[in-house]
N, C-alpha and C positions, 0 to 999 in steps of 0.2 A: 399279200398283194402289195405291189409298190405304192408308195404314197402318191396321191394325185397332185399334180402341180396346181398352184393357186390360179384362180381365173385371171385372165388378162384384163386390166382395167380399161374402161371406156373413157376416151378423152373428151372433155368438155371444151369445145372450141369457142372462139370469139363469136362466131355466127350464132351458136346455140344460146349464148348469154346476152347477145346484143339487144334483143327486144325487151329486156327486163331491167328494172331499176335496182334490184337487189337480188342476191342469191346466197343460199347457205347450205352447206353439206352436213352440218352438225347441229343446227339449232332446232332440235326436235327430240322428244322423249321416246319416239317409236322405233321398234326394231327394224322397220323398213329402211331407215337411214343407216343403221348398223355400221357406225363409224365411217361415214362417207360413201355409202352405197346408194344414196339418192340425193337429189338436190331440190330444195324448195325455191321457186322462182317467183318474184313479186313484180308484176307489171305496174301496179299502182302505188300510191303513197299510203301513209297511215290513215288518211281520211277514208280509204276504202274499207276500213274495219268498222262496219256500221253497227255491230251488236244486234242486228235484226235477223231473226231466223227466216223470215219470208223474203226471198230475193226481190220480190216486186216492191218492197218497202225501201230499198236502198238504190244507190246509183249503179248503173250497168257498167261493169268492168270486163271487157273482153279479154280472153286468154289467148295471146298469140302463140302459135305452135313453135316450140323450140327445135323441132325436127321436121324433116321432109320424108314423105313416103305414102303408103296406102293404109288407110284406116281398115283394120281387120275386125274390130269389135268395139261396141260400146255397151255398157251395162250399168244398171242402177244397183247400189249396194246400201245396206243399212249403216248408219253412223251412230256413235254414242249420243244419247239424249242429253242436250245441253239447252238451257233457257235462251241462250244467245245464238243458237245455230239450228240449221235444218236437220231433220232426222235422216235425210237421205244424202248420199254422196254418189259420185259417178266415176266410172273407170273408162278410159279411152286407150285402146291398144293400136299402135301404128307400126307397120313393118317398114323399117328404114333401109332394107336391102342388106344389112349386115346382122341385125338383131331386132328385137321387138322393144319399142319404147312403151313404157307403162306410165300413164298420167292420171292423176286424181284431182278432185276439187273443181271440176269444170262441168257445168250442165251442157252437154254437147249439142251443137247444131250440125255436126258432121255425123256420118253413118258409115257402116261397112261398105267398102268399095270406093269411097271418096279419096281423091289424091289431095295431099296438103303439101305446101312448101313452108319454109321457115318464115314466120311472121303472119301466116294466115290465121284468122280467128278460128278457134276450136269451139267456141261457145262462151258462155257467161260464167265467170268465177262464182262459186257458191261458198257460203260460210258453213263449214262442216263441223259436226260435233267432235271431230278429232282435234280441233284447234284448242289451245289454251286461250283464255279470254283476251289476252293482250296480243295475240297473233293476228296480223292483217291477212286479208284474203290473198291466196297465192295458188300456183300450180305446182304439184309434186311430180317429179320426173325420176324414173329409174329405167334400167335396161335389163332385159333377160335374153339368154340364148334361145334359139328356136325350140329346142326340145324341153325347155324348162316349163314349170307351172307358172303361167302368166297371171293367175288370179290370187294366189296366196300373198299375204302382206310382205313376208320376208323372202329373201333370195335374190335380190337384184345384184348386178355386177358392181364391183368397186369402180368409183369414178376418180378421175384426176384432171387437174387443170392443164390445158395446153401449155407446154413450157414456153411458148412464144407469147402467151397472153400477158399483157402488161398489168401487173398488180402492185400497187404502192402501199407500203406499210406506213401509217401515219402516227407519229408520236402524239401523246395526249397527256395533259397534266391533271385531268380529272375535273376540269371546270367547264362551264358552258351556260348558256341561256336557253330556257325552254322555248322551242319554236312551234311544236305541235304536242298536244296533250289530250288524253282521255282518262276515263276512270281507272284504267289499268296500265297506262304507259305515259312516258314523257320523253320526247326526243329533243336533244340538245343541238345547238348550232356548232359545237366543236367536238372533235377536230373538223376543220373545214376541208372539203374535198378540193384537191389542187387543180383538177381539170374535169369538171362535170361533163358527163357525156362522152368523154374521150377515152377513159380507162377506168378500171376498177380499183378501189382502195378500201382500206379497213383499218381498224385499230391495230397498232403495232404491239406485238409481244417483244420484250427485250430480254437480254441476259442480265446477270447480276451487275454488270458494268454499265447498263443502259444502252447497249448496242442492239439495234433491231434484229430480230430473228425471222420475222415474217408477220403475216396477218392472222389475227385471232378469229375463230369461228365457233359458234355454239352459244349455249345459254350458260352464263357464268353467274353463280355456280348451280343454278336451279335444274340443269340437266346433267346426267351422269358423266358425260364425256364431251370434251371440246376438241377443236382441231387447230393445228398450226400450219397454215398454208405458207410454205417456205419461199424466201427470196431465192431467185435463181443464182445470185452471187454469194449465197451462204457457203461457208466452208463445208467440206465434205463431212467432217465430224458432226457439225450441227445439223446438216441437211438430212443425215441418215441415222444419227445416233440419239442418245438420250440428252436432254438438256433441261435445266430448271428454267421456268418461264415466269416472267414478271410483267405486271401492269401497274402503272402509277407508283412504281417503286416497291410494290408488294409482291412477294412470291405467290403466284396463284396456282401453280401446278408443275407437273413434270411431263415433258414430252417424250413419247416413245415413238420414234419416227414422226408420223403426222398426227397421231392421237395424243391428246393432252388429258391427263387425269387431274381434276381439280383437287386442291387441298381444301380443308374445312375453312370456309370463308363467309364473311358477312359483308354485304355491300350497303353503304350508308350514303344517303343523299341529304345534305345539310344536317347531318347528325342523326337522321331517322333511317331505320333499316328498310330496304326495299327487297323485292324477291331476287333481283339480279340485273344483269346487263345482257341484252340480246345482241349478239355479235354476228356480222355478216359482211360479205363483199358488197360494196355499194358503187353504183355507176354514176350517180349524180349528186348525192348528199350523204356524207359519211358521219354525221353527228351521232354521238352515243345515244342508245335507246335504253332507258330504264324501265323495268317492268315489275308488275306486282299488283295485288288486289288493293284497291283503295288508295292509290297514289294521289297525293294532294300537292301537285306541282303545276300550277296554272301557267299558261303561256306568259312569257316575260320574266319568270322567276329565275334569278341567278342561282346556280347550283354548284356546289362543291361535292364531288364524289370521293369517298374514302373506301378503301378495301382493307378489312381487318380480319385477323384470325377469328374464327367462330368460337364463342365462349363454350367451354365444356359443361 
């Protein structure tokens, strides 16, 4: 039998991303993301990460719909048991007229037959046991063709950013002051977002000469694979071929197209190892986010981040 052509990617438009403060295609350990086949969308800031399994104990954060269409199904599913999360999660399926949007981590206030437009509330974000403890509450979005299995975790279509979407790669020297902190994360004030609310930006990956290649995405190095969201004016060789990828002057991995395989790395904050750096597209605040268990970096702390080869 002839080989089947790869599935056509779904384009993430500016309208889809506009209701959200951050988005990431790679910052997840789960197969559903499968190297950019799903996107996690964050409408709130880090303070929405309440560490409380009972939704009634925390602030209500509504989940705006990233798509328009007809709700075809909602269902409750079991989630891994975690002390900081609810035991149940929820699935919402919306027929967009071209394919089915599959969304998770929202306790729905919509039901089958309802019509939604972009920005309409789907319900309340829930803290699910699928999250690592440093992950803030968010909406997970993927797309399936009509004949596909809409309930299994893996199998969503690949995603790509609209080429007209303005995304700015921000250089970073590894320094900053902690502006938001919790037991498992610390967010720095640098790099500063150049135009909050007007366009997306993220930490710049560079080549060996310090020239920007694009925006980094993913968990460095605590998840298996990261992403390099390319600049539109990148050279053809860099945009589609292999390239060594650097951050803060250290080689962090090798890009194969959009996918980045991390090298063996350790991330240090003021000389102490942390789990890693959470990388995402940011719409209003682009400061680096350090993550890990037991981070002791209170608000106001001046931080210098170093990236070093992991000791064998």
